[in-house]
N, C-alpha and C positions, 0 to 999 in steps of 0.2 A: 912582217907587217908592212902593208902598202901605205906609204905616206900620203896624207891629204895635201892638196895644193898650197893653201895659204890660211893663215890665222891672223887676226887683228888683236893686238894687246894694248889695253888702255889703262889709265888710272881712273879713279872714281870721280874726277872733276867733270867727266862727260855726262854724269847723271844717268848712265846706263846700268841696268841691273845684270848680274851674272845670269847667263842663259837667256837673256832677252833676245839676242840675235844669234844665229848659227855661226860658229867659228869665231866668235868675239869673246874675249876673256878680259876680266877686270882684276886689277891689283888695287886693293883699297889704300887710300891715303890714311894718315893717322889724325885723329882728333884728340887733343890733349886738354884735359880739364884740371884746373886748380881751384879747389874749394876749401877755404879755411886752412890752407897750407898742405892739404892732401892732393897729390897729383895722381890722376888716373888717365891711362891711355886707352883709346878705343880704335878699333878698325872701322873706318867709314863704311856705311851700308852693310856692315856685318854685326857690329856690337852697338852701333848708335845710328840714329836716323835724324832727318831734318827736324821733326817735331820735338824730339828730345833736346836737340841743340838749341832750338828757340826757347824752350822752357828753361834750360840751364842759364842761358844768357839773361833772360828776364828775371831770374832769381839772383843775378849778380855774380854767377860763377865766371871765372876767367877761362875763356875758350880760345885755343889756338890750334893751328894745323901743322902737320909735318908731312914730308914726302913719304911715299910708300916704303915700308921696311925693306931694305935691300935684300935681306935673306928671302923674303917672300917673292920678290921679283926674280931672283936667281932660281928659286925652286920652280916657279912657273915656267921660266924659260927653259930649264933643263927638260921639262916635260914636253913643252910645245915644239921645241926645235928638233925633237926626236920623232914627233908625230906629223909635222908639217914640213913641206919643202921650203916654204918661206914664212917667216914671221915678221909682220909689219907692226911696229909699236909707235903709238902716238901718245903724247903727254899733255898735261896742263901747260899753258903758254910759258915759255922761258922768261917772259917779261915779268911774271909774277911768282915764279918758283924755279928752283934749281934742279927739278926732277929731270928735265930733258938732258942737261949736261951729264948727270950721273948715269942715266940709261944709255946715252950715246957711247960712253966708254965701254959698255958691255958688248958692243959690236965686235970688239977685238977678241972676245971669247966665244962668240957664236957666228959662224960663217954665214948662216942663213937668216940672220937677224938684221933688220934695217930699222933705225929709230928716227922719227921725224918730229920736228917742232910744229906747232900750229897755234892759231891766235885766239881761239874761242873757248867757251866753257858751256856746260849744260846742253840744252837743246840746240844751241848754235853750233856746237861741235858734234852733236849727235847727227845733225844733217849730213856732215861729212862722212860719217860711218855708213849712213843709209846709201849715200851716193857710191861709196866704195863697194858695198855689198852688191849693188845693182851692176856696177862695172865688173865685179867678179863673176856674176852670172853670165856675162857676155865674154868672159875670158879676156878682159881688157885691163884688169888690175895688176899692175906691176910697179917697180920702182919709178920708172919714167912717168907713168900715169899719175902716181901720187905726188911726185915733185911738181909736175905741171899744174895739177889741181890746186895744190896748196899755194902755189905762186899766184895763180889767177884769183884765188879766194881773197887775197889781201886787199883787193880793190873792189870787192862786191859784197862783202859781209861785214856787219858791224852791229854793235849793241849800245844801248844808252841806259845807264843806271841812275835812278833818282832816289836819294836817301834823305829823309827828313830828320833822322836821328843818327848822328855820326859818332855816338859814344863808343860803338864797337870798333869803328875805324880808328878812333883815337887810341883805344887800348892796344891795337895792333901797330901803332906808330905810323899809320898812313895819313893821319890828319893831326896837325899841330894843336896844342892846347888852346892857343889863341883863336885859331879858325873854328875849333869846336865850340868855344864859348861864344864867339860872334854869331855863329849859325843858330845856336840855341837861344840867345837873347833876342835875335831879330826874327826868329821863327822861319828861317830860310830852309830851302831844300837844296842839297848839294847835287850837282849834275856831273856824272862821270862817264866817259866814253870807254868802250871796249873795242879795240881794233888791233891792227898789226903793231901799233905803237904801245900796246898794253893798256893798263888802266890809267887814264889821264883825267885829272880834275879840270873840267871845262868851264863851269859857270855855277851860278847860284840863282835861285828864284824865290819869290814870295808865295806863290800859289801854284796849284797843279797845272793850270792852263799856261802860265808863263814858263814853268819848268819844262813842259813838253814842247812848247814852241821853241825855246832856246835849245833844248836837246835835239830837236829836229834840224835846226840850223847847224848844230855841231856835226850831226851825221852827214849833212850835205857837203861838209868840208872834207869828210873822210872817204865817202863813196859817192859816185855820180847818181844820187837818188832821183833828182829831177829829170835826168836824161834816160833813165832806165825803167824797165818794168820789174815790179817786185815779184819774185818767184815764191818766196816763203816769208812769213811774218809770225813772230812769236811774242807773247806777253808773259813775263814771269811775275807771279804774285805769291804772297804767303797768306794762307787762310788763317794763320795764327797771329797775324800782325796786330799791333796795338789798335784798339778801337778808335783812338784819336787820329790814326792814320787811315783816312777813308780811301781805300783802293778803288772803290767803284767810280769815284770822280775821274781818276786817271783812265780807267777802262773806257768810260763813256767818251772822253775826249779823243782817245785813240780811234775808237769806232767811228766817230764823226769825221776825224781827219782822214781816215782810210776806209771809206764806206764800201768799196768794192773789193777789198782785200780779205781773204780768208785768214782769220787769226787763230793761231794755236795758243792754248793756255797751259802753263805748267809752272813749276817753281824752280828756284835756283838750286843747284847741287848743294848738299849740306856743307861741303868744304868751303864754298863761297859764302853761304849764309853765316858761317862761323866768323868771317871777316867783316861783313857788312851789317850783320845783325838781322833780326826778324822783320824789321820795317823797311820795305823797299818796293820800288816799282821799276821794272825793267822791260824795255821792248827792243827787239832786234829784228834784222831783216837780211834777206839773201836776195841779191838781184840777179836777173837773167844774164 
């Protein structure tokens, strides 16, 4: 059997479906539900999807996530490392999960495997895969290319998460009881940045306009937004969000703020929704 040149192996935090792109393979993360003491484990994007997760959270189920099952990772690698000359694996950011560290150890068992950390999730990380596939078509994709790309990416791509209901973040231990109570009592929106630093609580705001303005200022501190041209821009929303959370307000503000920018629309990967809950507004960008 003639080996193919390269494969990309990802976990499901990228929001990419199996067979969506050629030579790109997905190992699902786990979604763990606890309902009235009964614990059920699901494979993300195989047994459970975003809509079901939102419904379960809304019903009060305790939803958590876990790393991909190691046995599934090894089974996939056993197959890919025999079919491809090189397997390049990328994971959910190490700042929010231990997946990278566990996959990195597997390099010792597979000579043609390289594992990389990266800083984004969902469409923001899918852009990376699209760029890698384009580089592969030109025979440019190798270890040096990937390392250089990911290093440059740290200063030109970031996202901003606005959450009006932090109850799910509180359940996951990412927001204190006091902060959760304060935000609820005052009707505030929590502003969280996603960058090379990980998920960082940046600010809080009373209304959508203030939230986006403060969020934009936070992004300007992370990437040179005012001095650069925007290459790609994405908005993440959830069609199943609580009716009290008017997503359209946020979209109109973004469209007014960036009138000449083409905006992609999508939703957060289910493993991220499991942490932030169904009510969110996220925008992210990639600079030239």
